[in-house]
KEKEFI-666434 format. One line per 5 residues: number of its first residue (from 1); for each residue y, x, z of C-alpha. Coordinates in pm, whole numbers, plus 50000, padded with zeros to 5 digits. Layout:
residues N
NUM	Y,X,Z; ...
This chain:
residues 750
1	07192,74800,46772; 07223,74574,46468; 07461,74726,46183; 07653,74401,46183; 07706,74431,46556
6	07825,74802,46507; 08065,74708,46237; 08250,74433,46447; 08297,74647,46737; 08425,74980,46552
11	08643,74783,46318; 08850,74716,46633; 08943,75071,46639; 09197,75032,46380; 09402,74746,46544
16	09357,74805,46932; 09391,75040,47190; 09083,75058,47402; 08818,75279,47558; 08463,75375,47469
21	08199,75544,47707; 07958,75797,47557; 07805,76103,47670; 07855,76456,47538; 07774,76793,47659
26	07619,76633,47960; 07952,76480,48086; 08040,76123,48110; 08281,76100,47822; 08552,75846,47751
31	08757,75791,47428; 09101,75624,47423; 09225,75481,47095; 09565,75385,47017; 09772,75676,46859
36	09790,75683,46508; 09814,76060,46463; 09755,76386,46655; 09835,76370,47018; 10013,76689,47119
41	10078,76646,47492; 09893,76515,47788; 09986,76471,48159; 09801,76339,48478; 10023,76149,48758
46	10019,76333,49087; 09807,76066,49234; 09555,76071,48928; 09606,75693,48864; 09783,75747,48528
51	09736,75958,48205; 10044,75998,47967; 09994,76092,47587; 10219,76159,47307; 10233,76357,46959
56	10321,76300,46609; 10362,75939,46610; 10665,75926,46856; 10508,75690,47094; 10433,75771,47451
61	10155,75578,47586; 10070,75531,47960; 09713,75485,48039; 09548,75343,48356; 09272,75554,48460
66	09103,75298,48677; 09132,75009,48425; 09095,75223,48113; 09391,75062,47982; 09694,75140,47767
71	09980,74983,47998; 10299,75095,47853; 10408,75227,47530; 10764,75415,47545; 10977,75412,47226
76	11286,75606,47141; 11225,75958,47041; 11320,76054,46668; 11071,76309,46611; 10723,76422,46735
81	10692,76434,47111; 10560,76802,47209; 10536,76788,47579; 10524,76544,47890; 10544,76611,48251
86	10542,76349,48545; 10833,76314,48779; 10677,76171,49093; 10421,75894,49037; 10634,75628,48855
91	10874,75840,48633; 10784,76079,48346; 10970,76339,48152; 10928,76386,47765; 11041,76663,47539
96	11072,76598,47158; 11171,76800,46848; 11471,76554,46806; 11621,76788,47056; 11618,76561,47375
101	11452,76560,47698; 11445,76209,47838; 11343,76057,48177; 11149,75734,48179; 11108,75486,48440
106	10735,75390,48376; 10717,75058,48576; 11026,74920,48367; 10950,75086,48047; 11278,75198,48008
111	11483,75551,47941; 11681,75647,48261; 11849,75942,48142; 11822,76239,47872; 11937,76607,47819
116	12048,76692,47487; 12016,77052,47334; 12300,77156,47111; 12102,77422,46945; 11725,77479,46866
121	11430,77241,46895; 11234,77188,47216; 10870,77356,47218; 10775,77326,47613; 10861,77182,47948
126	10750,77202,48300; 10858,77053,48636; 10890,77207,48990; 10874,76936,49252; 10955,77190,49535
131	11318,77240,49385; 11331,76923,49171; 11393,77128,48868; 11290,77151,48521; 11261,77436,48278
136	11242,77411,47907; 11162,77655,47595; 11291,77614,47261; 11322,77750,46889; 11665,77917,46969
141	11481,78168,47184; 11637,78048,47534; 11454,77948,47838; 11678,77689,48033; 11656,77585,48383
146	11768,77228,48465; 11860,77053,48801; 11718,76713,48803; 11916,76576,49081; 12266,76682,48941
151	12152,76636,48572; 12313,76978,48483; 12203,77315,48322; 12191,77597,48588; 12059,77880,48423
156	11980,78007,48099; 11775,78337,47993; 11773,78460,47635; 11558,78766,47549; 11621,78776,47185
161	11267,78735,47111; 11257,78441,46898; 11093,78113,46959; 10986,78013,47321; 10668,77858,47239
166	10549,77802,47629; 10695,77788,47981; 10538,77725,48333; 10662,77758,48692; 10443,77965,48930
171	10294,77763,49205; 10547,77868,49448; 10824,77776,49223; 10970,78108,49261; 10903,78244,48911
176	10874,78124,48534; 10678,78277,48257; 10746,78212,47904; 10548,78314,47597; 10746,78425,47278
181	10718,78423,46877; 10762,78807,46887; 10428,78864,47083; 10566,78897,47413; 10526,78739,47765
186	10835,78758,48021; 10870,78680,48372; 11185,78589,48580; 11272,78546,48939; 11466,78223,48963
191	11669,78291,49261; 11809,78640,49171; 11790,78473,48780; 11658,78836,48700; 11378,78955,48444
196	11102,79099,48656; 10826,79198,48412; 10767,79210,48016; 10405,79204,47912; 10321,79352,47581
201	09983,79376,47393; 09945,79068,47182; 09947,79081,46805; 10092,78733,46725; 10290,78462,46858
206	10190,78378,47230; 10147,78004,47204; 10036,77926,47566; 10100,78077,47911; 09982,77974,48267
211	09956,78103,48618; 09645,78116,48834; 09614,77948,49150; 09801,78181,49371; 10080,78299,49115
216	09920,78665,49118; 09810,78663,48779; 09923,78526,48430; 09725,78398,48161; 09828,78408,47805
221	09697,78299,47464; 09795,78380,47107; 09774,78252,46743; 09519,78513,46671; 09279,78388,46939
226	09347,78655,47199; 09347,78570,47565; 09504,78817,47821; 09501,78819,48202; 09804,78995,48345
231	09859,79104,48711; 10240,79000,48779; 10259,79336,49027; 10116,79571,48730; 10259,79466,48415
236	10104,79786,48205; 09743,79664,48326; 09603,79405,48100; 09269,79247,48066; 09125,79097,47760
241	08923,78774,47860; 08811,78684,47476; 08909,78685,47127; 08840,78390,46894; 08839,78363,46550
246	09091,78070,46554; 09417,77986,46727; 09428,77901,47115; 09617,77582,47101; 09616,77456,47449
251	09497,77593,47811; 09435,77412,48150; 09371,77582,48490; 09161,77444,48764; 09228,77561,49123
256	08928,77441,49294; 08690,77696,49149; 08914,77937,48924; 08840,77785,48590; 09014,77795,48282
261	08989,77535,48008; 09074,77645,47631; 09146,77436,47337; 09087,77584,47016; 09192,77473,46637
266	08907,77298,46477; 08643,77522,46329; 08324,77424,46103; 08165,77726,46289; 08253,77712,46635
271	08308,77458,46936; 08684,77398,47012; 08659,77361,47393; 08568,77637,47621; 08530,77649,47995
276	08591,77988,48149; 08506,78103,48496; 08773,78341,48579; 08609,78474,48893; 08308,78628,48684
281	08526,78630,48346; 08245,78435,48180; 08233,78167,47937; 08026,77898,48091; 08039,77613,47841
286	08141,77530,47505; 08148,77186,47331; 08336,76978,47090; 08442,77024,46733; 08817,76902,46697
291	09142,77083,46727; 09270,77047,47067; 09639,77065,47107; 09653,76947,47466; 09416,76969,47756
296	09514,76859,48126; 09279,76847,48472; 09327,76542,48700; 09486,76623,49029; 09144,76615,49209
301	09018,76822,48904; 08695,76605,48864; 08830,76478,48523; 08953,76692,48203; 09136,76510,47942
306	09192,76647,47578; 09352,76559,47262; 09416,76689,46892; 09182,76490,46671; 09372,76392,46322
311	09298,76019,46412; 09484,76049,46761; 09176,75994,46974; 09205,76113,47328; 08866,76237,47523
316	08823,76214,47882; 08532,76401,48042; 08425,76351,48377; 08268,76628,48559; 07972,76631,48823
321	07757,76855,49040; 07498,76821,49279; 07181,77011,49425; 06950,77037,49119; 06571,76905,49144
326	06331,77192,49100; 06070,77148,48794; 05915,77477,48728; 05789,77695,48870; 05595,77472,49123
331	05580,77552,49492; 05374,77875,49570; 05265,77864,49209; 05057,78167,49097; 05168,78342,48770
336	04954,78544,48548; 05171,78582,48232; 05446,78799,48138; 05685,78519,48139; 05820,78263,48425
341	06000,77946,48294; 06252,77818,48537; 06352,77455,48499; 06523,77184,48688; 06640,76833,48635
346	06989,76787,48466; 07261,76717,48683; 07502,76481,48505; 07851,76624,48456; 07768,76993,48526
351	07882,77236,48295; 07672,77533,48389; 07391,77623,48635; 07360,77957,48891; 07009,78079,48963
356	06888,78355,49193; 06587,78515,49255; 06491,78737,49555; 06207,78923,49711; 06302,78775,50042
361	06370,78415,50172; 06713,78530,50290; 06846,78617,49936; 07077,78881,50104; 06993,79115,49818
366	06895,78918,49506; 06689,79059,49221; 06879,78858,48970; 07208,78642,48962; 07224,78442,48641
371	07479,78190,48543; 07345,77958,48218; 07412,77625,48058; 07028,77579,48001; 06683,77635,48137
376	06578,78024,48193; 06301,78240,48106; 06225,78576,48308; 06030,78831,48163; 05869,79037,48443
381	05842,79408,48432; 06081,79679,48374; 05899,79755,48022; 06034,79441,47908; 06388,79422,47748
386	06602,79102,47650; 06958,79002,47570; 06893,78635,47463; 07128,78425,47635; 06841,78221,47797
391	06621,78509,47914; 06641,78781,48186; 06447,79073,48288; 06292,79023,48645; 06172,79357,48816
396	05796,79356,48905; 05708,79240,49265; 05422,79030,49420; 05629,78740,49548; 05944,78577,49469
401	06189,78323,49606; 06451,78134,49396; 06716,77843,49416; 06964,77714,49201; 07282,77512,49214
406	07529,77345,48949; 07917,77368,48867; 08165,77215,48694; 08542,77214,48637; 08531,77008,48975
411	08346,77242,49170; 08011,77396,49273; 07728,77224,49450; 07527,77380,49757; 07222,77587,49688
416	06893,77371,49648; 06602,77421,49884; 06423,77778,49789; 06102,77782,49637; 05860,78074,49600
421	05600,78183,49340; 05372,78483,49326; 05260,78681,49011; 04954,78899,48933; 05097,79013,48593
426	05107,79392,48534; 05299,79476,48225; 05113,79673,47937; 05206,80031,47867; 05193,79990,47487
431	05484,80097,47283; 05639,79769,47069; 05882,79788,46772; 05974,79405,46678; 06232,79264,46449
436	06364,78971,46658; 06410,78669,46676; 06046,78632,46538; 06138,78296,46363; 06468,78171,46266
441	06587,77829,46093; 06931,77903,45953; 07157,77657,45780; 07254,77755,45437; 07586,77979,45444
446	07552,78041,45817; 07569,78401,45936; 07272,78529,46169; 07172,78843,46375; 06850,79020,46335
451	06798,79300,46589; 06548,79587,46581; 06386,79646,46936; 06165,79920,47080; 06007,79828,47399
456	05810,80044,47658; 05879,80364,47459; 05817,80699,47641; 05946,81039,47552; 06144,80915,47260
461	06354,81182,47092; 06414,81051,46754; 06322,80757,46514; 06370,80673,46135; 06303,80370,45928
466	06375,80140,45653; 06472,79768,45698; 06347,79531,45444; 06421,79188,45360; 06176,79044,45100
471	06389,78784,44928; 06748,78930,44882; 06816,78610,44677; 06791,78412,44984; 06975,78634,45241
476	07233,78894,45198; 07321,79189,45452; 07680,79157,45584; 07734,79443,45833; 07572,79652,46087
481	07670,79518,46429; 07510,79754,46690; 07311,80101,46655; 07112,80317,46866; 07131,80159,47233
486	06812,80362,47345; 06899,80750,47297; 07226,80874,47443; 07557,80835,47255; 07563,81204,47203
491	07264,81173,46962; 07308,81307,46612; 07204,81197,46272; 06965,81442,46119; 06639,81444,45930
496	06334,81448,46144; 06070,81750,46108; 05797,81516,45981; 06035,81345,45718; 05934,81393,45373
501	06201,81164,45195; 06539,81310,45100; 06750,81028,45005; 07079,80997,45192; 07107,80850,45524
506	07206,80466,45554; 07152,80376,45220; 07212,80011,45141; 07029,79840,44821; 07152,79500,44856
511	07000,79394,44505; 06623,79519,44631; 06695,79409,45004; 06661,79747,45150; 06854,79940,45416
516	06707,80296,45381; 06695,80603,45610; 06822,80464,45940; 06781,80751,46165; 06906,80910,46509
521	06765,81208,46716; 06818,81343,47055; 06929,81706,47153; 06722,81868,47423; 06351,81926,47535
526	06289,81587,47720; 06282,81220,47549; 06390,80902,47685; 06165,80626,47857; 06237,80246,47826
531	06366,79967,47587; 06660,79930,47380; 06798,79837,47040; 06765,80058,46740; 06949,79844,46507
536	07133,79503,46465; 07222,79351,46143; 07437,79043,46052; 07298,78848,45763; 07439,78577,45545
541	07211,78261,45433; 07290,78240,45049; 07010,78021,44916; 06774,77790,45031; 06412,77962,45082
546	06226,78178,45325; 06216,78540,45363; 06054,78814,45588; 06255,79081,45761; 06015,79389,45837
551	06026,79772,45887; 05906,80024,45638; 05837,80385,45688; 05888,80361,46080; 05847,80710,46231
556	05913,80739,46644; 05878,81105,46764; 05813,81225,47090; 05950,81585,47248; 05651,81745,47132
561	05721,81637,46756; 05405,81405,46752; 05444,81055,46616; 05434,80784,46889; 05184,80498,46812
566	05344,80148,46837; 05274,79773,46730; 05518,79642,46465; 05622,79307,46430; 05827,79130,46156
571	06050,78810,46160; 06042,78522,45949; 06368,78333,45825; 06363,77983,45680; 06719,77869,45517
576	06768,77510,45478; 07033,77312,45342; 07180,77090,45620; 07370,76847,45379; 07392,76520,45615
581	07703,76354,45518; 07649,76076,45781; 07726,76355,46039; 08077,76284,45970; 08269,76537,46179
586	07982,76803,46109; 07907,76839,46505; 07521,76809,46426; 07499,76503,46635; 07505,76150,46465
591	07707,75959,46742; 07979,75719,46805; 08222,75998,46697; 08102,75939,46341; 08095,75570,46364
596	08452,75558,46490; 08597,75785,46205; 08406,75553,45945; 08583,75259,46121; 08930,75441,46121
601	08938,75466,45732; 08767,75107,45673; 08893,74971,45349; 09187,75239,45354; 09267,75504,45108
606	09118,75854,45232; 09398,76093,45264; 09388,76425,45049; 09431,76654,45333; 09172,76485,45557
611	08929,76777,45712; 08646,76509,45744; 08489,76270,45479; 08428,75894,45597; 08328,75805,45222
616	07950,75900,45298; 07808,75782,44967; 08084,75907,44767; 08178,75584,44585; 08538,75626,44673
621	08556,75365,44913; 08472,75356,45285; 08281,75007,45334; 07983,74872,45460; 07755,75095,45304
626	07906,75403,45470; 07855,75238,45829; 07488,75145,45717; 07417,75547,45650; 07565,75619,45996
631	07379,75348,46186; 07034,75449,45989; 07071,75804,46135; 07244,75709,46459; 07112,75948,46742
636	06987,76214,46506; 07056,76581,46648; 07008,76872,46387; 07041,77190,46602; 07099,77278,46946
641	06944,77007,47152; 06613,76884,47203; 06453,76626,46949; 06369,76400,47269; 06556,76236,47532
646	06542,76435,47864; 06364,76144,48010; 06094,76139,47778; 06007,76530,47822; 06037,76497,48219
651	05798,76213,48212; 05510,76407,48050; 05638,76744,48201; 05300,76876,48319; 05058,76757,48067
656	04963,76812,47705; 05148,76586,47500; 05224,76503,47124; 05545,76336,47096; 05668,76099,46828
661	05792,76279,46493; 06161,76281,46412; 06304,76115,46212; 06040,75822,46144; 06046,75680,45885
666	06175,76006,45692; 06224,76130,45332; 06137,76420,45259; 06078,76625,45595; 06026,76570,45963
671	05971,76752,46273; 05671,76712,46519; 05732,76783,46866; 05466,76845,47125; 05421,77053,47492
676	05153,77237,47626; 05045,77258,47996; 04874,77607,47935; 04821,77876,47708; 04594,77751,47428
681	04499,77748,47041; 04676,77475,46859; 04612,77297,46519; 04820,77023,46387; 04686,76817,46106
686	04810,76532,45891; 04573,76280,45721; 04660,75987,45469; 04574,75630,45533; 04217,75685,45412
691	04148,75969,45665; 04186,76260,45398; 04322,76576,45518; 04661,76633,45347; 04826,76920,45548
696	04693,77167,45846; 04911,77369,46064; 04700,77633,46236; 04961,77773,46494; 04704,78026,46685
701	04744,78079,47061; 05067,77933,47190; 05225,77974,47562; 05258,77684,47771; 05583,77515,47741
706	05807,77239,47558; 05813,77264,47171; 06064,76995,47133; 06365,77145,46951; 06412,77178,46573
711	06349,77566,46600; 06019,77498,46801; 05860,77181,46679; 05636,77182,46385; 05835,77104,46041
716	05665,76930,45755; 05820,76905,45418; 05619,76615,45288; 05392,76841,45094; 05028,76889,45107
721	04818,77205,45106; 04879,77278,44753; 05254,77228,44794; 05240,76925,44621; 05474,76638,44719
726	05269,76355,44905; 05357,75988,44783; 05514,75718,45032; 05309,75539,45280; 05161,75561,45625
731	05008,75902,45755; 04864,76002,46088; 04920,76329,46260; 04720,76462,46537; 04739,76759,46786
736	04417,76934,46851; 04319,77197,47137; 03987,77302,47268; 04073,77046,47556; 04297,76785,47412
741	04329,76556,47099; 04629,76276,47035; 04728,76101,46720; 05024,75932,46611; 05143,75730,46297
746	05453,75827,46070; 05568,75685,45732; 05725,75829,45442; 05982,75618,45256; 06092,75722,44897
């Protein structure tokens, strides 16, 4: 896309209300523009044809879902609009901090009626179509019930618990739940007008409350980021769903598959939209980076609308689910390695995938049931141990059957047709102690975990070691997160019989990069067999550079006080400075959102409290030069996603391939992605235009698979084998294996 054309399109954002379609988190994604500030309230009409939105700019916009247009603008509120509910398909009810609840005729664009509070400001409303009643919460601590037919107030509940932040009717319309400033949740029965239950346990204001599909559970979220599930029949029994680092601003519930959507306050370190499967109590999807003050599911639960960005943008995600098509392993494949990769074609709009592996084609007793948002890898054999998000352990067997299905907030697909594969792999009996992950690329100032694992150990009664990081100026110790998950919890801390050092236990020397005398011992005559974590440590990246994390003075003892032999592996850490101002919203993808933010402030003074910086080149003006920076880097992905489009990878899935480097042209660094059809010895070479060897990467023997993400692709910093910067010009990079050779061209521009 030419820069001039991009500018022409996105300058329109400043003046008009319209829609843009993009693709985010595998969902079809629509953007609605029209509000000039935060959107705080959203609602779907019962027939799903309309979406209503409102917020800080006091305007209520009615959007046609089919035509993707802002059809009606309702004006009249004197302060921000904080909540919306539809009253049938043609009328809307709004609540504002101007103390009014207003009923609007959407077709005529007129106000029909209003309720006025004498005390307090409104915070929340909900509508019950079964009784034609409305419930409201307000800052004076009163929950009010209104009869919409008679336009009268017929009940008020005051628990003297401070501000009522959220109210909702139960699905049956027989109960009301409310969340309060004073950290409590209250449940009333409407007919008797009595308080049924009080739920306590929150440590800050309860910002949002919901009922589940049958009204048997209440879901509450607070300003500390804590989400609870409550049984309305057992108010003393609470279940903590999750605790986040930032406030939960909004919630929405999907009846079709018991799914909960959470919207969080914006954070530079965490994604703000969370999808939870309440049946499995598991977070299945996390995406987006803007604060999300409002979320709503469409009545058919195929779409989800969310808002909260400072520029008033509204996002609509379309879900989808279908039977995934298998890629690997092939039907009746014979596996002779310790790992099996499970992959399938991406289903557009899917939020997660469920995989089952069994030793029989009936799947009546699956060996493994895994839910994931990404492709999965199984480690075969009980002697292996892993808790990485995309890995699981598969017990050793001869033949396996597997199938997969996709799911989203709209539902779950049927299972794909099952396939089988066989294995000849026999796990080795040797003991291994490794610092994992083996290779990490970390952004400057990020925190990351490093774990010490022991695998395939037998008769273990005690261990002791020092943890060393070779460059303390690059990374620093933050805290210990896990310790001794191999020996029983009753294990003690005492010196091993073979220990000669007499320094104190668990001694931290931050300056030298050393954590000394980490020790645990087991009482009794018999040792422990298996695998597990010895230690997990949280580090922080404090300077650009490289570092190794390794073990020193390791001792593993068996029950006979003999030292256990083992292989020891260290970890490599590379800290990089990710300063990329063209990624305006810092979501690590340069896309339409970054262009829209530059367009939003084009030619305007930048607010001092703005969380993002659309002035990319720092000249004090948002102008055509800032558009140019975004356009040049458009489509770049800096972390979680692959460097390649899914279609590019799929076309070459079963052959050795050297892919185009990314970015190209570049300055000063680039990534070289590739894939291997089988385990092989690999070398990457870079030559200048005259054929002189500039840089060589001897990667050794690599497993079959795709090396297309920034963490797996070969990274070149534009320097030769002597560490000197190479000049601008054309270079050729090649991929060399015993059976394959391929070369491509790249350009350095300085």
